[in-house]
C-alpha positions in Angstrom: -46.6 -38.9 -3.3 -44.5 -39.6 -0.2 -41.6 -40.6 -2.4 -41.9 -37.4 -4.5 -42.1 -35.3 -1.4 -39.0 -36.9 0.0 -37.2 -36.2 -3.3 -38.3 -32.6 -3.3 -37.2 -32.3 0.3 -33.9 -33.8 -0.5 -33.4 -31.3 -3.4 -34.2 -28.5 -1.1 -31.6 -29.6 1.3 -28.8 -29.4 -1.3 -29.7 -26.0 -2.7 -26.9 -23.5 -2.5 -27.0 -21.3 0.7 -28.2 -17.8 0.3 -25.8 -14.9 1.1 -27.8 -14.3 4.3 -27.4 -18.0 5.3 -23.7 -17.9 4.6 -23.3 -14.9 6.7 -25.3 -16.5 9.5 -22.8 -19.2 9.7 -24.5 -22.2 8.1 -21.1 -24.0 8.2 -19.6 -22.8 11.5 -15.8 -22.9 11.6 -15.5 -23.2 7.8 -14.0 -19.8 7.2 -11.6 -20.2 10.1 -10.4 -23.6 8.8 -9.9 -22.3 5.3 -8.0 -19.2 6.5 -5.6 -21.4 8.6 -4.9 -23.8 5.6 -4.3 -20.9 3.3 -1.7 -19.4 5.8 0.2 -22.7 6.1 0.5 -22.9 2.3 1.7 -19.4 2.0 4.3 -19.5 4.9 5.9 -22.7 3.6 6.5 -21.1 0.2 7.4 -17.5 1.0 9.3 -17.7 4.3 12.8 -17.3 2.8 11.7 -14.2 0.9 10.3 -12.7 4.1 13.6 -13.1 5.8 15.4 -11.1 3.1 12.7 -8.4 3.4 13.1 -8.4 7.2 16.8 -7.7 7.0 16.2 -4.8 4.6 13.5 -3.3 6.9 15.8 -3.6 10.0 19.1 -2.5 8.5 18.2 -0.6 5.4 20.2 -3.1 3.3 20.0 -3.5 -0.5 18.5 -6.7 -1.7 21.8 -8.1 -2.8 23.4 -7.4 0.6 20.5 -8.9 2.5 20.7 -12.1 0.4 24.4 -12.3 1.0 23.8 -12.0 4.7 21.4 -14.9 4.6 23.9 -16.9 2.6 26.5 -16.3 5.2 24.1 -17.5 7.9 23.9 -20.8 6.1 21.1 -23.1 5.0 20.7 -24.3 8.6 19.4 -20.9 9.6 17.3 -20.2 6.6 14.0 -21.5 8.2 15.1 -20.4 11.7 12.2 -18.5 13.2 9.5 -20.1 11.0 7.4 -21.5 13.9 6.2 -18.1 15.2 4.9 -16.9 11.8 3.4 -20.3 11.2 1.5 -20.2 14.4 0.8 -16.4 14.2 -0.3 -16.5 10.5 -2.5 -19.6 10.8 -4.2 -17.9 13.8 -4.5 -14.4 12.5 -5.7 -15.5 9.0 -8.3 -17.8 10.6 -9.5 -14.8 12.7 -9.3 -12.4 9.8 -11.6 -14.4 7.5 -13.7 -16.1 10.2 -14.3 -13.0 12.4 -15.0 -10.9 9.4 -17.9 -13.2 8.4 -19.1 -13.5 12.0 -18.9 -9.7 12.8 -20.6 -9.0 9.4 -23.4 -11.4 10.2 -23.8 -9.9 13.7 -23.8 -6.3 12.6 -26.0 -6.8 9.5 -28.6 -8.5 11.8 -28.6 -5.9 14.6 -27.8 -2.6 12.9 -29.4 -0.5 10.1 -26.2 1.1 8.9 -25.2 1.0 5.2 -23.7 -2.4 4.3 -20.4 -0.8 3.2 -20.0 0.8 6.6 -21.0 -2.4 8.4 -18.6 -4.6 6.5 -15.8 -2.1 6.9 -16.4 -2.0 10.7 -16.4 -5.8 10.8 -13.1 -5.9 9.0 -11.5 -3.3 11.4 -12.8 -5.3 14.4 -11.4 -8.6 13.0 -8.0 -6.9 12.3 -7.9 -5.4 15.8 -8.7 -8.8 17.3 -5.8 -10.3 15.3 -3.4 -8.1 17.4 -3.6 -10.5 20.3 -1.1 -12.7 18.4 1.5 -9.8 18.5 3.9 -12.0 20.7 4.5 -14.3 17.7 5.5 -11.4 15.5 7.7 -10.2 18.3 9.5 -13.5 18.7 9.8 -13.9 14.9 11.5 -10.6 14.7 14.1 -11.6 17.4 14.8 -15.0 15.8 15.3 -13.5 12.3 17.7 -10.8 13.5 21.2 -12.2 13.3 22.2 -10.1 16.4 20.1 -12.4 18.5 21.2 -15.7 17.1 23.3 -16.5 20.1 20.8 -15.0 22.6 17.7 -17.1 21.8 18.0 -20.7 20.8 14.5 -21.2 19.5 10.9 -20.0 19.7 10.1 -21.5 23.2 13.5 -20.3 24.6 12.7 -16.8 23.3 9.3 -16.7 24.9 10.6 -18.0 28.2 13.5 -15.6 28.4 11.4 -12.5 27.5 8.8 -13.4 30.1 11.3 -14.2 32.9 13.7 -11.3 32.2 11.4 -8.5 31.1 7.8 -9.4 31.9 4.7 -10.0 30.0 4.6 -6.5 28.5 7.7 -7.2 26.5 5.7 -9.6 24.3 3.7 -6.7 23.0 6.4 -4.4 22.0 5.5 -2.9 18.6 1.7 -3.2 19.2 1.1 0.4 18.1 2.1 0.0 14.4 0.4 -3.4 14.3 -3.0 -1.9 15.3 -2.5 1.0 12.8 -1.8 -1.6 10.1 -4.4 -4.4 10.7 -7.7 -2.6 10.9 -7.4 -0.3 7.9 -5.7 -2.9 5.7 -8.4 -5.5 6.5 -11.1 -2.9 5.6 -9.5 -2.2 2.2 -8.9 -5.8 1.5 -12.4 -7.0 2.1 -13.9 -3.8 0.6 -11.9 -4.0 -2.7 -11.7 -7.8 -3.2 -15.1 -8.1 -4.9 -14.9 -5.0 -7.2 -11.4 -6.0 -8.4 -12.6 -9.6 -9.2 -15.5 -8.2 -11.1 -13.1 -6.3 -13.4 -11.3 -9.6 -14.3 -12.5 -11.8 -17.3 -15.4 -14.0 -16.4 -14.3 -17.4 -15.1 -16.1 -20.5 -16.4 -13.9 -23.2 -14.9 -12.4 -24.0 -11.5 -8.9 -23.3 -12.9 -10.0 -19.9 -14.2 -11.6 -19.0 -10.8 -8.4 -20.0 -9.1 -6.4 -17.7 -11.4 -8.8 -14.9 -10.9 -8.7 -15.3 -7.1 -4.9 -15.4 -7.2 -4.8 -12.2 -9.3 -7.3 -10.5 -7.1 -5.6 -11.4 -3.8 -2.2 -10.7 -5.2 -2.9 -7.2 -6.6 -4.6 -6.2 -3.3 -1.9 -7.7 -1.2 0.9 -5.9 -3.2 -1.0 -2.6 -3.0 -1.7 -2.7 0.7 1.8 -4.1 1.5 3.3 -1.0 -0.2 0.9 1.4 1.3 1.5 0.2 4.9 5.2 -0.6 4.4 6.6 2.2 6.6 4.5 0.9 9.5 6.2 -2.5 9.2 9.6 -0.8 9.1 8.8 0.9 12.4 7.5 -2.3 13.9 10.7 -4.2 13.0 12.8 -1.6 14.6 10.7 -1.5 17.8 10.5 -5.3 18.1 14.3 -5.8 17.5 14.9 -4.1 20.9 15.0 -6.3 24.0 14.5 -4.6 27.4 14.6 -0.9 28.2 12.2 1.8 27.5 9.2 1.6 25.2 9.7 4.4 22.8 6.6 5.7 21.1 5.7 5.1 17.4 6.5 8.7 16.5 9.9 8.6 18.3 11.0 5.5 16.5 9.8 6.8 13.1 11.7 10.1 13.6 14.8 8.1 14.6 14.6 5.9 11.4 13.9 9.0 9.3 17.1 10.7 10.5 19.2 7.6 10.2 18.2 7.3 6.6 19.0 10.9 5.7 15.4 12.1 5.7 14.6 10.5 2.4 11.3 8.8 1.6 13.0 6.4 -0.8 15.2 5.2 2.0 12.3 4.6 4.3 10.8 2.4 1.6 14.0 0.5 1.0 13.0 -3.2 0.5 9.4 -2.1 -0.6 9.9 -3.5 -4.1 10.7 -7.0 -2.7 7.8 -6.6 -0.3 5.6 -5.8 -3.2 6.5 -9.0 -5.1 6.4 -11.0 -1.9 2.9 -9.7 -1.1 1.8 -10.3 -4.7 2.8 -14.0 -4.3 1.7 -14.4 -0.7 -1.8 -12.9 -1.0 -2.3 -14.5 -4.3 -1.7 -17.9 -2.7 -3.8 -17.0 0.4 -6.8 -15.8 -1.5 -6.7 -18.5 -4.1 -6.2 -21.2 -1.5 -8.9 -19.8 0.7 -11.5 -19.5 -2.0 -10.7 -23.0 -3.4 -11.0 -24.7 0.0 -14.2 -22.7 0.7 -15.7 -24.3 -2.4 -14.4 -27.8 -1.7 -15.4 -28.1 2.0 
């Protein structure tokens, strides 16, 4: 009987965790780790595409012209500026997935609000918290802009010069559009991820699950990337400035609008590349995250 009891107890220990247990953090840190690893995989693959997109956002260039500009910069500068997004993305995606689970667990335990509202609030809170890493987006912008190639040698040099010459506030230039982007995009991502996956063919193998997770993440990422694209255009313009006044979001948006002849299509210049980049990036992120979640 003792042996049978031990066997039963052993079986109970390996039973899959219930949704409530997963939300309660049965494996603390797991979601943070998986988010970080997914970010590293994504950045290593898509960084050159991001640089082309950035040039289009900042200067309104056509794709061909942006690519030629990078070719002129040379292979040596292709991965210039990768450290800030690597640190920023590993940190923000860790917070995005990890804090979403933690905030969801906390709110579901202590509030009686509808689950959809609770999870949406958790996603917005996670996205808002991610904004603490704005300085890395700021430095990435400066290092990717060819006008600053001779002004900032590397990531650490850029951080040091900004702090010494312009103060701590300079790190957070462009915070407004980042806050407007992070919270709502997180809420839509986590809210739509499940329903979209349910519309896909049922997966019976690990490879099929990986494909479904890639499609689900990619479709969502592409859609949200297009929807919030103008915010990133304004952010790039705000963060390319060093020193001086801090113009408001509205002021910068109006300036860009006038420079681009008041045409919506010009405001979305580069959005098609962003669509494909987001499709690839978020497909990689979601598939890697879900795979690691199952393996760890």
